[in-house]
C-alpha positions as CSV (number, residue, x, y, z in Angstrom):
1,M,-0.2,42.0,6.1
2,E,3.3,41.5,5.0
3,E,5.2,38.2,5.4
4,T,8.5,38.2,7.4
5,E,11.5,36.9,5.9
6,S,11.6,34.0,8.2
7,E,7.9,33.3,7.5
8,K,8.7,32.8,4.0
9,K,11.8,30.7,4.4
10,E,9.6,28.4,6.9
11,K,6.9,28.2,4.1
12,E,9.5,27.2,1.4
13,K,10.9,24.7,3.9
14,E,7.3,23.0,4.3
15,V,6.8,23.1,0.5
16,E,10.3,21.3,0.0
17,E,9.2,18.8,2.8
18,E,6.1,18.0,1.0
19,K,7.8,17.5,-2.2
20,E,10.1,15.1,-0.9
21,K,7.3,13.2,0.9
22,F,5.4,12.9,-2.5
23,A,8.3,11.9,-4.4
24,Q,9.2,9.3,-1.9
25,N,5.4,8.0,-2.0
26,H,5.3,8.3,-5.8
27,F,8.3,6.0,-6.1
28,F,7.0,3.5,-3.5
29,M,3.7,3.3,-5.4
30,T,5.2,2.9,-8.8
31,Q,7.3,0.0,-7.5
32,V,4.1,-1.6,-5.8
33,A,2.5,-1.1,-9.2
34,K,5.3,-3.0,-10.9
35,L,5.1,-5.9,-8.6
36,G,1.4,-6.2,-9.1
37,Q,1.7,-6.3,-12.9
38,D,4.5,-9.0,-12.4
39,D,2.0,-11.1,-10.3
40,C,-1.1,-11.0,-12.5
41,S,-0.6,-14.6,-13.9
42,S,-1.1,-16.1,-10.3
43,L,-4.2,-14.5,-10.1
44,N,-5.6,-16.6,-13.1
45,S,-4.6,-20.0,-11.7
46,P,-7.1,-22.0,-9.2
47,I,-6.5,-21.5,-5.5
48,P,-5.7,-25.1,-4.1
49,P,-7.5,-26.0,-0.9
50,A,-5.9,-25.5,2.2
51,P,-5.3,-28.9,4.0
52,Y,-6.6,-27.7,7.3
53,L,-10.0,-26.9,5.6
54,K,-10.7,-30.6,4.6
55,V,-13.6,-31.9,6.6
56,S,-13.0,-35.5,8.1
57,S,-16.2,-35.4,10.0
58,P,-19.3,-33.2,10.3
59,P,-19.3,-30.5,12.7
60,P,-20.9,-31.1,16.1
61,D,-24.4,-29.9,16.8
62,I,-24.5,-27.0,18.8
63,F,-28.2,-26.5,18.8
């Protein structure tokens, strides 16, 4: 079965769209990776407790 000229053009258009999407996603992911590398130092520091988590009185007995 032979492809018509319009089918070939449509397939080429789809391929170009996919290439463009890939390029955008690739650029985005490389930017995210760069950000992640910069923030690695914060992962080694201890996380301070949140003030609202400090318990002032024991929780009430529910049972």
